[in-house]
One Martini backbone bead per residue (centre of mass of N, CA, C, O) as a GRO file, in nm:
protein
  309
    1UNK     BB    1  -2.072   1.072  -0.486
    2UNK     BB    2  -2.053   0.864  -0.244
    3UNK     BB    3  -2.009   0.806   0.068
    4UNK     BB    4  -1.812   0.664   0.272
    5UNK     BB    5  -1.775   0.420   0.464
    6UNK     BB    6  -1.669   0.364   0.780
    7UNK     BB    7  -1.449   0.152   0.694
    8UNK     BB    8  -1.308   0.379   0.497
    9UNK     BB    9  -1.181   0.578   0.727
   10UNK     BB   10  -0.979   0.334   0.748
   11UNK     BB   11  -0.741   0.125   0.753
   12UNK     BB   12  -0.640  -0.172   0.753
   13UNK     BB   13  -0.522  -0.417   0.920
   14UNK     BB   14  -0.235  -0.570   1.003
   15UNK     BB   15  -0.141  -0.865   0.966
   16UNK     BB   16  -0.009  -1.121   1.096
   17UNK     BB   17   0.281  -1.295   1.155
   18UNK     BB   18   0.414  -1.592   1.071
   19UNK     BB   19   0.628  -1.766   1.283
   20UNK     BB   20   0.643  -2.027   1.058
   21UNK     BB   21   0.747  -1.895   0.824
   22UNK     BB   22   0.850  -1.848   0.486
   23UNK     BB   23   0.923  -1.725   0.189
   24UNK     BB   24   0.661  -1.846   0.057
   25UNK     BB   25   0.452  -1.729   0.257
   26UNK     BB   26   0.522  -1.406   0.163
   27UNK     BB   27   0.597  -1.392  -0.121
   28UNK     BB   28   0.625  -1.260  -0.461
   29UNK     BB   29   0.808  -1.000  -0.641
   30UNK     BB   30   0.782  -0.848  -0.959
   31UNK     BB   31   1.008  -0.627  -1.136
   32UNK     BB   32   0.943  -0.408  -1.417
   33UNK     BB   33   1.230  -0.235  -1.557
   34UNK     BB   34   1.408  -0.008  -1.706
   35UNK     BB   35   1.683   0.176  -1.888
   36UNK     BB   36   1.957   0.140  -2.149
   37UNK     BB   37   1.911   0.391  -2.329
   38UNK     BB   38   1.899   0.651  -2.501
   39UNK     BB   39   1.922   0.946  -2.317
   40UNK     BB   40   1.838   0.757  -2.051
   41UNK     BB   41   1.930   0.600  -1.773
   42UNK     BB   42   1.738   0.347  -1.569
   43UNK     BB   43   1.775   0.192  -1.235
   44UNK     BB   44   1.648   0.269  -0.945
   45UNK     BB   45   1.342   0.216  -0.946
   46UNK     BB   46   1.326  -0.100  -0.938
   47UNK     BB   47   1.513  -0.133  -0.693
   48UNK     BB   48   1.328   0.017  -0.494
   49UNK     BB   49   1.083  -0.166  -0.522
   50UNK     BB   50   1.223  -0.423  -0.422
   51UNK     BB   51   1.316  -0.316  -0.149
   52UNK     BB   52   1.033  -0.240  -0.045
   53UNK     BB   53   0.904  -0.520  -0.059
   54UNK     BB   54   1.098  -0.647   0.148
   55UNK     BB   55   1.059  -0.439   0.382
   56UNK     BB   56   0.733  -0.516   0.376
   57UNK     BB   57   0.763  -0.869   0.379
   58UNK     BB   58   0.845  -1.018   0.154
   59UNK     BB   59   1.032  -1.303   0.045
   60UNK     BB   60   1.054  -1.210  -0.267
   61UNK     BB   61   1.263  -1.069  -0.538
   62UNK     BB   62   1.224  -0.965  -0.886
   63UNK     BB   63   1.438  -0.857  -1.153
   64UNK     BB   64   1.321  -0.719  -1.464
   65UNK     BB   65   1.585  -0.629  -1.690
   66UNK     BB   66   1.798  -0.494  -1.872
   67UNK     BB   67   2.093  -0.643  -1.913
   68UNK     BB   68   2.303  -0.392  -1.891
   69UNK     BB   69   2.160  -0.304  -1.582
   70UNK     BB   70   2.110  -0.528  -1.373
   71UNK     BB   71   2.371  -0.526  -1.199
   72UNK     BB   72   2.327  -0.243  -1.077
   73UNK     BB   73   2.057  -0.308  -0.933
   74UNK     BB   74   2.178  -0.543  -0.753
   75UNK     BB   75   2.351  -0.345  -0.585
   76UNK     BB   76   2.101  -0.205  -0.453
   77UNK     BB   77   1.942  -0.512  -0.459
   78UNK     BB   78   2.089  -0.801  -0.353
   79UNK     BB   79   1.829  -0.970  -0.252
   80UNK     BB   80   1.767  -1.001  -0.530
   81UNK     BB   81   1.669  -1.127  -0.832
   82UNK     BB   82   1.758  -1.192  -1.183
   83UNK     BB   83   1.618  -1.086  -1.512
   84UNK     BB   84   1.715  -1.077  -1.829
   85UNK     BB   85   1.662  -0.846  -2.091
   86UNK     BB   86   1.667  -0.826  -2.412
   87UNK     BB   87   1.888  -0.647  -2.641
   88UNK     BB   88   2.020  -0.431  -2.819
   89UNK     BB   89   2.321  -0.277  -2.871
   90UNK     BB   90   2.164   0.003  -2.775
   91UNK     BB   91   1.943  -0.102  -2.538
   92UNK     BB   92   1.695  -0.210  -2.667
   93UNK     BB   93   1.418  -0.365  -2.645
   94UNK     BB   94   1.305  -0.701  -2.701
   95UNK     BB   95   0.993  -0.797  -2.699
   96UNK     BB   96   0.992  -1.107  -2.741
   97UNK     BB   97   1.221  -1.181  -2.541
   98UNK     BB   98   1.103  -1.034  -2.295
   99UNK     BB   99   0.841  -1.195  -2.275
  100UNK     BB  100   0.970  -1.467  -2.206
  101UNK     BB  101   1.115  -1.377  -1.947
  102UNK     BB  102   0.865  -1.266  -1.799
  103UNK     BB  103   0.703  -1.527  -1.787
  104UNK     BB  104   0.899  -1.666  -1.595
  105UNK     BB  105   0.887  -1.457  -1.364
  106UNK     BB  106   0.570  -1.437  -1.315
  107UNK     BB  107   0.528  -1.743  -1.243
  108UNK     BB  108   0.674  -1.675  -0.942
  109UNK     BB  109   0.448  -1.462  -0.881
  110UNK     BB  110   0.207  -1.263  -0.675
  111UNK     BB  111   0.336  -0.994  -0.793
  112UNK     BB  112   0.339  -0.701  -1.021
  113UNK     BB  113   0.570  -0.460  -1.132
  114UNK     BB  114   0.506  -0.197  -1.378
  115UNK     BB  115   0.744   0.090  -1.488
  116UNK     BB  116   1.001   0.155  -1.349
  117UNK     BB  117   1.207   0.307  -1.572
  118UNK     BB  118   1.111   0.195  -1.866
  119UNK     BB  119   1.010   0.384  -2.063
  120UNK     BB  120   0.973   0.459  -2.413
  121UNK     BB  121   0.789   0.257  -2.653
  122UNK     BB  122   0.693  -0.011  -2.835
  123UNK     BB  123   0.805  -0.233  -2.657
  124UNK     BB  124   0.680  -0.135  -2.394
  125UNK     BB  125   0.386  -0.142  -2.487
  126UNK     BB  126   0.372  -0.444  -2.549
  127UNK     BB  127   0.441  -0.545  -2.266
  128UNK     BB  128   0.209  -0.412  -2.112
  129UNK     BB  129  -0.031  -0.529  -2.278
  130UNK     BB  130   0.034  -0.823  -2.226
  131UNK     BB  131   0.004  -0.816  -1.918
  132UNK     BB  132  -0.292  -0.695  -1.917
  133UNK     BB  133  -0.417  -0.975  -2.042
  134UNK     BB  134  -0.365  -1.104  -1.774
  135UNK     BB  135  -0.515  -1.231  -1.478
  136UNK     BB  136  -0.225  -1.338  -1.390
  137UNK     BB  137  -0.096  -1.164  -1.185
  138UNK     BB  138  -0.110  -0.902  -1.014
  139UNK     BB  139  -0.103  -0.547  -1.083
  140UNK     BB  140   0.134  -0.277  -1.071
  141UNK     BB  141   0.075   0.031  -1.228
  142UNK     BB  142   0.350   0.238  -1.331
  143UNK     BB  143   0.447   0.506  -1.474
  144UNK     BB  144   0.541   0.411  -1.787
  145UNK     BB  145   0.299   0.214  -1.802
  146UNK     BB  146   0.086   0.436  -1.803
  147UNK     BB  147   0.186   0.570  -2.066
  148UNK     BB  148   0.134   0.322  -2.243
  149UNK     BB  149  -0.167   0.323  -2.205
  150UNK     BB  150  -0.222   0.621  -2.298
  151UNK     BB  151  -0.105   0.541  -2.600
  152UNK     BB  152  -0.376   0.367  -2.602
  153UNK     BB  153  -0.651   0.297  -2.745
  154UNK     BB  154  -0.866   0.179  -2.539
  155UNK     BB  155  -0.716   0.024  -2.294
  156UNK     BB  156  -0.961  -0.094  -2.134
  157UNK     BB  157  -0.998  -0.344  -2.334
  158UNK     BB  158  -0.700  -0.476  -2.240
  159UNK     BB  159  -0.784  -0.487  -1.928
  160UNK     BB  160  -0.773  -0.801  -1.742
  161UNK     BB  161  -0.634  -0.744  -1.503
  162UNK     BB  162  -0.552  -0.737  -1.183
  163UNK     BB  163  -0.547  -0.392  -1.077
  164UNK     BB  164  -0.309  -0.124  -0.991
  165UNK     BB  165  -0.320   0.221  -1.017
  166UNK     BB  166  -0.039   0.489  -0.987
  167UNK     BB  167  -0.112   0.798  -1.031
  168UNK     BB  168  -0.035   1.098  -1.102
  169UNK     BB  169  -0.180   1.373  -1.224
  170UNK     BB  170  -0.040   1.357  -1.503
  171UNK     BB  171  -0.108   1.059  -1.561
  172UNK     BB  172  -0.406   1.085  -1.531
  173UNK     BB  173  -0.456   1.286  -1.763
  174UNK     BB  174  -0.364   1.089  -1.986
  175UNK     BB  175  -0.566   0.865  -1.932
  176UNK     BB  176  -0.828   1.037  -1.950
  177UNK     BB  177  -0.797   1.141  -2.239
  178UNK     BB  178  -0.813   0.848  -2.375
  179UNK     BB  179  -1.126   0.821  -2.232
  180UNK     BB  180  -1.290   1.098  -2.205
  181UNK     BB  181  -1.209   1.234  -1.938
  182UNK     BB  182  -1.306   1.535  -1.714
  183UNK     BB  183  -1.119   1.525  -1.466
  184UNK     BB  184  -0.983   1.643  -1.148
  185UNK     BB  185  -0.660   1.564  -0.991
  186UNK     BB  186  -0.610   1.840  -0.805
  187UNK     BB  187  -0.862   1.919  -0.681
  188UNK     BB  188  -0.956   1.843  -0.367
  189UNK     BB  189  -1.276   1.832  -0.435
  190UNK     BB  190  -1.215   1.616  -0.708
  191UNK     BB  191  -1.027   1.368  -0.667
  192UNK     BB  192  -1.220   1.142  -0.585
  193UNK     BB  193  -1.389   1.145  -0.845
  194UNK     BB  194  -1.156   1.083  -1.034
  195UNK     BB  195  -1.076   0.805  -0.920
  196UNK     BB  196  -1.355   0.670  -0.942
  197UNK     BB  197  -1.397   0.700  -1.249
  198UNK     BB  198  -1.151   0.537  -1.343
  199UNK     BB  199  -1.216   0.276  -1.196
  200UNK     BB  200  -1.483   0.225  -1.344
  201UNK     BB  201  -1.373   0.223  -1.638
  202UNK     BB  202  -1.128  -0.010  -1.587
  203UNK     BB  203  -1.157  -0.214  -1.343
  204UNK     BB  204  -0.982  -0.072  -1.104
  205UNK     BB  205  -0.745   0.030  -0.897
  206UNK     BB  206  -0.694   0.364  -0.763
  207UNK     BB  207  -0.392   0.564  -0.710
  208UNK     BB  208  -0.401   0.899  -0.622
  209UNK     BB  209  -0.153   1.096  -0.605
  210UNK     BB  210  -0.074   1.304  -0.326
  211UNK     BB  211  -0.225   1.519  -0.141
  212UNK     BB  212  -0.420   1.300  -0.040
  213UNK     BB  213  -0.443   1.009  -0.112
  214UNK     BB  214  -0.628   0.810  -0.341
  215UNK     BB  215  -0.863   0.534  -0.305
  216UNK     BB  216  -1.018   0.334  -0.570
  217UNK     BB  217  -1.290   0.090  -0.706
  218UNK     BB  218  -1.592   0.233  -0.778
  219UNK     BB  219  -1.734   0.196  -0.471
  220UNK     BB  220  -1.481   0.298  -0.318
  221UNK     BB  221  -1.339   0.560  -0.093
  222UNK     BB  222  -1.007   0.693   0.001
  223UNK     BB  223  -0.829   0.911   0.233
  224UNK     BB  224  -0.532   1.010   0.317
  225UNK     BB  225  -0.367   1.128   0.642
  226UNK     BB  226  -0.081   1.073   0.538
  227UNK     BB  227   0.194   1.246   0.492
  228UNK     BB  228   0.434   1.456   0.304
  229UNK     BB  229   0.656   1.672   0.136
  230UNK     BB  230   0.897   1.464   0.138
  231UNK     BB  231   0.770   1.286  -0.106
  232UNK     BB  232   0.892   1.508  -0.306
  233UNK     BB  233   1.075   1.258  -0.445
  234UNK     BB  234   1.281   1.062  -0.586
  235UNK     BB  235   1.127   0.729  -0.566
  236UNK     BB  236   0.863   0.724  -0.392
  237UNK     BB  237   0.679   0.576  -0.599
  238UNK     BB  238   0.845   0.315  -0.612
  239UNK     BB  239   0.802   0.241  -0.320
  240UNK     BB  240   0.495   0.223  -0.324
  241UNK     BB  241   0.472  -0.004  -0.531
  242UNK     BB  242   0.627  -0.212  -0.356
  243UNK     BB  243   0.439  -0.210  -0.110
  244UNK     BB  244   0.179  -0.292  -0.248
  245UNK     BB  245   0.287  -0.558  -0.368
  246UNK     BB  246   0.352  -0.684  -0.094
  247UNK     BB  247   0.060  -0.697   0.006
  248UNK     BB  248  -0.042  -0.876  -0.219
  249UNK     BB  249   0.155  -1.118  -0.183
  250UNK     BB  250   0.068  -1.172   0.122
  251UNK     BB  251  -0.281  -1.111   0.123
  252UNK     BB  252  -0.361  -1.193  -0.188
  253UNK     BB  253  -0.469  -1.512  -0.113
  254UNK     BB  254  -0.629  -1.805  -0.155
  255UNK     BB  255  -0.507  -1.958   0.103
  256UNK     BB  256  -0.653  -1.743   0.306
  257UNK     BB  257  -0.931  -1.707   0.225
  258UNK     BB  258  -1.123  -1.502   0.418
  259UNK     BB  259  -0.836  -1.342   0.477
  260UNK     BB  260  -0.832  -1.220   0.217
  261UNK     BB  261  -0.733  -0.943   0.046
  262UNK     BB  262  -0.803  -0.689  -0.127
  263UNK     BB  263  -0.679  -0.463  -0.343
  264UNK     BB  264  -0.790  -0.222  -0.195
  265UNK     BB  265  -0.669  -0.291   0.082
  266UNK     BB  266  -0.375  -0.308  -0.009
  267UNK     BB  267  -0.352  -0.017  -0.108
  268UNK     BB  268  -0.419   0.125   0.157
  269UNK     BB  269  -0.197  -0.004   0.324
  270UNK     BB  270   0.042   0.099   0.153
  271UNK     BB  271  -0.015   0.401   0.190
  272UNK     BB  272   0.006   0.406   0.497
  273UNK     BB  273   0.295   0.306   0.530
  274UNK     BB  274   0.433   0.517   0.354
  275UNK     BB  275   0.333   0.770   0.513
  276UNK     BB  276   0.447   0.691   0.792
  277UNK     BB  277   0.742   0.690   0.709
  278UNK     BB  278   0.751   0.991   0.635
  279UNK     BB  279   0.666   1.095   0.918
  280UNK     BB  280   0.903   0.980   1.072
  281UNK     BB  281   1.120   1.141   0.924
  282UNK     BB  282   0.999   1.435   0.968
  283UNK     BB  283   1.019   1.443   1.284
  284UNK     BB  284   1.344   1.490   1.247
  285UNK     BB  285   1.394   1.651   0.940
  286UNK     BB  286   1.143   1.725   0.794
  287UNK     BB  287   1.020   1.827   0.446
  288UNK     BB  288   1.332   1.775   0.347
  289UNK     BB  289   1.565   1.526   0.201
  290UNK     BB  290   1.447   1.270   0.117
  291UNK     BB  291   1.528   0.936   0.061
  292UNK     BB  292   1.412   0.651  -0.073
  293UNK     BB  293   1.595   0.450   0.086
  294UNK     BB  294   1.503   0.557   0.364
  295UNK     BB  295   1.211   0.476   0.338
  296UNK     BB  296   1.258   0.174   0.321
  297UNK     BB  297   1.413   0.154   0.612
  298UNK     BB  298   1.135   0.233   0.777
  299UNK     BB  299   0.924   0.003   0.739
  300UNK     BB  300   0.964  -0.202   0.974
  301UNK     BB  301   0.884  -0.005   1.203
  302UNK     BB  302   0.599   0.048   1.105
  303UNK     BB  303   0.497  -0.240   1.116
  304UNK     BB  304   0.543  -0.280   1.417
  305UNK     BB  305   0.356  -0.053   1.513
  306UNK     BB  306   0.094  -0.162   1.379
  307UNK     BB  307   0.096  -0.440   1.534
  308UNK     BB  308   0.081  -0.305   1.827
  309UNK     BB  309  -0.198  -0.134   1.800
   0.00000   0.00000   0.00000
């Protein structure tokens, strides 16, 4: 693996906020996730992603979730709007009906997060693969959506979307096994090569989470120097997915012309913001006990500090 260029040694600068902007100026993020059937209901993950996207500056957030649990998620993130996904009486997603509802939701979005709390099953796999086949809007593929890809032989052939994959080492290992890759996502000396190899294979940006999060696009590779052990808590990955999607919605826009940021730059910026928020919390509280919703609520202060720098 070649050494990163000097520009890759630091994250990109946070673009200025348009003082005359409105909700549409700052983009919309659609979050698809949640699980309503036994053995475990999952509500918080997508709500945290939506909350993080809004706290990171996007104008609108849309929650597309199984109908039985959507209302609970909107109580966590009442600033978002909701799109109910049809389910069986047992709470299982109905793939065909969910696809129609998701198509309406993603049509209004500048970035889509798919996976937080989504659960596993054939309906989920069909939904993920269908989204992966569309070229727009860009996807942030996280959590159970990564597992859905890993459960599909040669999923790289189905991935046509402009995408950012955000695996932790376990999810990376499952993705790599399905593609015949033998990289090590844990060894600090080999993590960068692992992220770069997966990015090259699937033609997407890879955010390999963990101590020293790696961002790679197959040509460039960057290691984060921020963040701490407080991030080892439920929901912190959902927050990261929302922050990255917010950067995409705001700054990866055709109307920005030459000022449009690449998905690689958006991913690096999201990782930097997320890590700085955790460091801000740890400076007062130490490296344990962080709640993901607290991480969300630190994001505006971090953004302000970065813009003043």
